[in-house]
C-alpha positions in Angstrom: 0.0 0.0 0.0 1.4 3.3 -1.1 2.0 6.0 1.6 1.4 9.5 0.6 4.3 11.9 1.0 4.0 15.1 2.9 3.9 17.1 -0.3 1.1 15.0 -1.7 -0.9 15.4 1.6 -0.5 19.1 1.4 -1.8 19.2 -2.1 -4.8 17.0 -1.2 -5.5 19.2 1.9 -5.4 22.4 -0.2 -7.7 21.0 -2.9 -10.2 19.7 -0.3 -10.4 22.9 1.8 -10.7 25.1 -1.3 -13.4 22.8 -2.8 -16.0 23.4 0.0 -18.2 26.4 0.5 -17.5 26.7 4.3 -14.8 29.0 5.5 -11.8 27.4 7.0 -9.2 29.2 9.2 -6.2 27.6 10.9 -4.8 29.5 13.8 -1.3 29.2 15.3 -1.9 28.0 18.9 1.7 28.5 19.8 1.4 32.3 19.6 -0.4 34.3 22.2 -2.8 36.2 19.8 -3.6 33.0 17.9 -3.0 34.5 14.5 -4.5 33.2 11.3 -2.0 31.2 9.3 -4.3 29.8 6.7 -7.6 30.9 5.1 -9.4 28.9 2.4 -11.3 30.2 -0.7 -14.6 29.5 1.1 -13.7 32.0 3.8 -12.7 34.6 1.2 -16.1 34.2 -0.6 -18.0 34.5 2.7 -16.2 37.6 4.0 -14.8 39.2 0.8 -11.4 39.4 2.5 -8.3 38.1 0.7 -5.9 35.7 2.5 -3.1 38.3 2.8 -5.6 40.7 4.5 -6.3 38.3 7.4 -3.1 36.3 7.7 -1.4 37.2 11.1 -4.7 38.6 12.6 -6.8 37.0 15.2 -10.3 36.2 13.7 -12.1 38.1 16.6 -12.1 41.2 14.3 -14.8 39.4 12.3 -17.2 39.6 15.2 -17.0 43.4 15.6 -18.4 44.5 19.0 -20.0 41.1 19.8 -18.2 41.0 23.2 -20.4 38.3 24.8 -19.8 35.7 22.0 -16.1 36.6 21.9 -15.9 35.9 25.6 -17.6 32.5 25.1 -15.1 31.6 22.4 -12.2 32.8 24.6 -13.4 30.6 27.4 -13.6 27.6 25.1 -10.1 28.3 23.9 -8.8 28.5 27.5 -10.2 25.1 28.2 -8.7 23.7 25.0 -12.1 22.2 24.0 -14.1 22.0 20.8 -17.0 24.4 20.6 -19.7 25.6 18.3 -21.2 29.1 18.3 -23.8 31.2 16.4 -22.7 34.8 16.2 -22.9 38.0 14.2 -20.0 38.5 11.9 -19.1 41.3 9.5 -17.8 41.2 6.0 -15.1 43.4 4.6 -17.6 46.1 3.5 -19.3 46.0 6.9 -22.2 43.8 5.9 -23.6 41.9 8.8 -24.2 38.2 8.5 -25.0 35.3 10.8 -22.2 32.7 11.2 -22.1 29.3 12.7 -18.5 28.8 14.0 -16.9 25.6 15.1 -13.5 25.6 16.7 -11.4 22.5 17.1 -8.1 22.1 18.9 -5.4 20.2 17.1 -2.7 18.5 19.2 0.6 16.9 18.3 1.9 13.5 19.3 3.0 14.8 22.7 -0.5 16.2 23.3 0.7 19.8 22.8 -1.9 22.2 21.4 -0.5 23.4 18.1 -3.4 24.7 16.0 -7.0 25.8 16.1 -9.1 24.6 13.2 -12.0 26.9 12.6 -15.0 26.2 10.3 -17.2 29.1 9.4 -20.6 28.7 7.8 -22.8 31.6 6.7 -26.3 30.8 8.0 -28.0 34.1 7.3 -30.4 32.8 4.7 -31.4 29.9 7.0 -32.1 32.1 10.0 -33.9 34.8 7.8 -36.1 32.0 6.3 -37.0 30.6 9.7 -37.8 34.1 11.0 -40.0 34.8 7.9 -41.9 31.6 8.3 -42.3 32.1 12.0 -43.7 35.6 11.4 -46.0 34.2 8.7 -47.3 31.5 11.0 -48.0 34.2 13.6 -49.9 36.3 11.1 -52.0 33.2 10.1 -52.8 32.5 13.7 -53.9 36.1 14.2 -56.1 36.0 11.1 -57.7 32.7 12.2 -58.5 34.3 15.6 -60.1 37.3 13.8 -62.1 35.0 11.6 -63.4 33.1 14.6 -64.4 36.4 16.4 -66.2 37.6 13.3 -68.1 34.3 13.0 -69.0 34.3 16.7 -70.2 37.9 16.5 -72.4 37.1 13.4 -73.9 34.1 15.2 -74.7 36.3 18.2 -76.4 38.9 16.0 -78.4 36.3 14.2 -79.5 34.8 17.4 -80.5 38.2 18.8 -82.5 39.0 15.7 -84.4 35.8 15.7 -85.0 36.1 19.5 -86.5 39.6 18.9 -89.0 38.2 16.4 -90.1 35.6 18.9 -91.1 38.3 21.4 -94.8 39.1 20.6 -94.8 42.6 22.2 -91.6 43.7 20.6 -91.8 47.0 18.7 -92.1 46.1 15.1 -90.8 49.5 13.8 -87.7 49.1 16.0 -87.3 45.6 14.7 -87.5 46.9 11.1 -84.9 49.5 11.8 -82.7 46.9 13.4 -83.1 44.7 10.3 -81.9 47.5 8.0 -78.9 48.1 10.2 -78.3 44.4 10.5 -78.4 43.8 6.8 -76.0 46.7 6.1 -73.6 45.5 8.7 -73.7 41.9 7.4 -72.8 43.1 3.9 -69.8 45.0 5.2 -68.7 42.3 7.6 -68.9 39.7 4.9 -66.5 41.8 2.7 -64.1 42.0 5.7 -64.4 38.3 6.3 -63.7 37.5 2.7 -60.6 39.7 2.8 -59.4 38.1 6.0 -59.9 34.6 4.6 -58.2 35.5 1.3 -55.2 36.9 3.3 -55.1 33.7 5.3 -55.0 31.6 2.2 -52.2 33.7 0.6 -50.1 33.5 3.8 -50.7 29.8 4.2 -49.5 29.1 0.7 -46.1 30.4 1.7 -45.2 27.7 4.1 -46.0 24.1 5.1 -46.9 23.2 8.7 -44.1 20.6 8.4 -41.6 23.4 8.6 -42.6 24.0 12.2 -42.5 20.5 13.5 
């Protein structure tokens, strides 16, 4: 069985890391500020930074003023443990995006920490889609509630109207006036109800209930 040379492994590593969409950073764990010593093409596509613009820097600059998450990452690094985080990052032009960051410590044969292997995934579209669907579901729920209220109110009015007719000494002129008001109200409320149901149908078409299970 053929053993790959160091040069061959390096070529394979570069091809693999540059073939994926996720950003990959390798940090030098032997230096205090954990500088970036490698950035793949995926990282450059996500952030718009070129490798020579980030080499030698600590990647915390990507997180801007997100001090809380930076502290969580720092704590994980101090414990020399693998960790995953969802945080706000910023591209070269200042555009904000959501990032899923995984950091993994790499040790040598003597169990000395030599590198940090970081994987960065842009999850902005995923989070925005979930937020949009959640808002849509909330709107549909609200519309359903309004529809129920309208139906209940119409039922109460109809019951009241029929109850009035059953009362023999009820003022017929007043009942006639009530009928005129009732019919005008019904016409308008039916238009509103149709609009509400149409809106509900349009919103419901935008998502499947399976998305929320």
